[in-house]
C-alpha positions as CSV (number, residue, x, y, z in Angstrom):
1,M,15.6,17.7,-10.1
2,R,15.4,15.0,-7.5
3,M,16.5,15.8,-3.9
4,E,19.1,13.4,-2.7
5,I,18.4,11.9,0.7
6,Q,21.2,10.2,2.6
7,N,20.9,9.1,6.2
8,Q,17.7,11.2,6.5
9,L,14.2,10.3,7.2
10,F,11.4,12.4,5.7
11,I,7.9,11.9,7.1
12,Q,4.8,13.4,5.5
13,T,1.2,12.9,6.4
14,R,-2.0,13.9,4.7
15,C,-5.7,13.2,5.3
16,F,-8.1,12.2,2.5
17,A,-11.8,11.8,2.5
18,A,-12.5,8.2,1.6
19,T,-13.8,8.6,-1.9
20,Y,-12.7,7.0,-5.2
21,A,-12.0,10.5,-6.6
22,N,-9.5,11.2,-3.8
23,I,-7.4,8.1,-4.6
24,E,-5.7,9.9,-7.4
25,A,-4.5,12.7,-5.1
26,L,-3.4,10.1,-2.5
27,L,-1.4,8.2,-5.2
28,A,0.2,11.5,-6.3
29,F,1.3,12.0,-2.7
30,V,2.8,8.5,-2.6
31,A,4.4,9.0,-6.1
32,Q,6.2,12.1,-4.7
33,A,7.6,10.1,-1.8
34,S,8.6,7.2,-4.2
35,H,10.6,9.6,-6.4
36,L,12.2,11.2,-3.4
37,V,13.6,7.7,-2.5
38,G,14.7,7.3,-6.1
39,F,12.6,4.4,-7.3
40,D,12.4,3.9,-11.0
41,C,9.0,4.3,-12.7
42,T,8.3,0.6,-12.6
43,A,8.8,0.3,-8.9
44,A,7.0,3.6,-8.2
45,D,4.0,2.4,-10.3
46,G,3.9,-0.9,-8.4
47,I,3.9,0.9,-5.1
48,Q,1.1,3.1,-6.3
49,L,-0.9,0.1,-7.5
50,A,-0.6,-1.6,-4.1
51,V,-1.6,1.5,-2.3
52,G,-4.5,2.2,-4.7
53,E,-5.8,-1.3,-4.2
54,A,-5.6,-0.9,-0.4
55,C,-7.5,2.4,-0.6
56,S,-10.2,0.9,-2.9
57,N,-10.7,-2.0,-0.4
58,I,-10.9,0.4,2.5
59,I,-13.6,2.5,0.7
60,K,-15.6,-0.4,-0.7
61,H,-15.3,-3.1,1.9
62,G,-14.3,-1.2,5.1
63,Y,-16.5,1.9,4.9
64,G,-19.2,0.3,2.7
65,G,-18.9,3.0,0.1
66,E,-17.8,6.6,-0.4
67,G,-18.0,9.5,2.0
68,S,-18.3,7.4,5.2
69,G,-14.8,8.1,6.6
70,E,-11.3,9.2,5.9
71,I,-7.9,7.7,5.1
72,I,-4.8,9.1,6.7
73,C,-1.7,8.4,4.6
74,T,1.8,8.8,6.0
75,C,4.9,8.3,3.9
76,W,8.3,7.6,5.5
77,S,11.0,8.2,2.9
78,Q,14.6,7.4,3.4
79,A,17.5,6.5,1.1
80,T,16.9,2.8,1.1
81,A,13.1,2.3,1.5
82,L,9.7,3.8,1.4
83,A,7.0,3.0,4.0
84,V,3.4,3.9,3.4
85,I,1.1,3.8,6.4
86,L,-2.7,3.9,5.8
87,R,-5.0,4.4,8.7
88,D,-8.8,4.2,8.6
89,W,-11.7,3.9,11.1
90,A,-13.7,1.2,9.3
91,P,-14.5,-2.2,11.0
92,P,-11.5,-4.4,11.6
93,F,-10.1,-6.3,8.6
94,D,-6.6,-7.8,8.4
95,P,-5.5,-8.3,4.7
96,T,-2.4,-10.1,5.9
97,A,-4.5,-12.9,7.4
98,Q,-6.2,-13.6,4.1
99,P,-5.2,-16.6,1.9
100,M,-2.9,-15.8,-1.0
101,R,-4.8,-16.0,-4.3
102,E,-2.6,-17.7,-6.9
103,P,-2.8,-16.4,-10.5
104,A,-1.9,-19.9,-11.8
105,D,-5.2,-21.4,-10.4
106,P,-7.1,-22.1,-13.7
107,T,-10.4,-22.2,-12.0
108,R,-10.2,-18.6,-10.8
109,R,-8.0,-17.0,-13.5
110,L,-10.8,-15.2,-15.4
111,I,-13.0,-14.3,-12.5
112,P,-12.8,-10.5,-12.0
113,G,-12.2,-8.9,-8.6
114,G,-10.5,-10.2,-5.6
115,W,-6.9,-9.4,-6.8
116,G,-6.2,-6.5,-4.4
117,I,-4.4,-8.4,-1.7
118,F,-2.4,-10.4,-4.2
119,L,-1.3,-7.1,-5.9
120,M,-0.4,-5.5,-2.6
121,R,1.7,-8.5,-1.6
122,H,3.3,-8.6,-5.1
123,F,4.4,-5.0,-5.4
124,V,5.7,-4.3,-1.9
125,D,8.3,-6.2,0.1
126,E,6.6,-6.1,3.5
127,L,2.9,-5.8,4.5
128,Y,1.8,-5.5,8.1
129,Y,-1.6,-4.8,9.7
130,W,-2.7,-4.0,13.3
131,R,-5.7,-2.7,15.0
132,E,-4.9,0.4,17.1
133,N,-6.9,1.3,20.3
134,E,-9.8,-0.9,19.0
135,T,-10.8,2.1,16.8
136,S,-8.5,2.2,13.7
137,N,-7.0,-0.1,11.2
138,V,-3.3,0.5,10.3
139,L,-1.8,-1.0,7.1
140,F,1.9,-0.7,6.8
141,L,3.4,-1.2,3.3
142,I,7.2,-1.2,2.8
143,K,9.2,-1.2,-0.4
144,H,13.0,-1.6,-0.2
145,K,15.0,0.1,-2.9
146,E,17.6,-2.6,-3.3
147,R,15.3,-5.6,-3.3
148,N,14.3,-6.9,-6.7
149,R,11.1,-8.9,-6.6
150,W,11.8,-10.5,-9.9
151,Q,15.1,-12.0,-8.8
152,S,14.2,-13.4,-5.5
153,Q,10.9,-13.6,-3.6
154,P,10.9,-12.5,0.1
155,D,9.8,-14.9,2.7
156,K,6.0,-14.9,2.5
157,Q,5.8,-15.9,6.2
158,A,7.1,-12.4,7.1
159,M,4.3,-10.8,5.1
């Protein structure tokens, strides 16, 4: 039975060691928040894919491998949207400043890797980054319940 949330904000935070094995538990945490908002399975899977890509990038590129740090995941659930905030202490990296990789580019279509930022931008409606206190990276992913990515694309300048 799904709990109905109207005009309420639920905030949950968990800390995960930055390992690939822990991504599954982190995604289960995000899935729980997605279902609380009432996203269908397709939207919930998309949110999890975006968050999983972000976490993989944090581990591989930020920390330089497993076991070097932690990822703090906060989920803000309300009736109309879900926000997932990922915090890490790796060197600075702003995924929102990276160029958008286009899947229609025939020269790069079959090259594996490098699709994480594209997938994050595709499956969430808003993506923000900031460096906090010169010590931590904060990635803020927002998915709105009423916005349908397949009907109209949001303004990419806002992302």
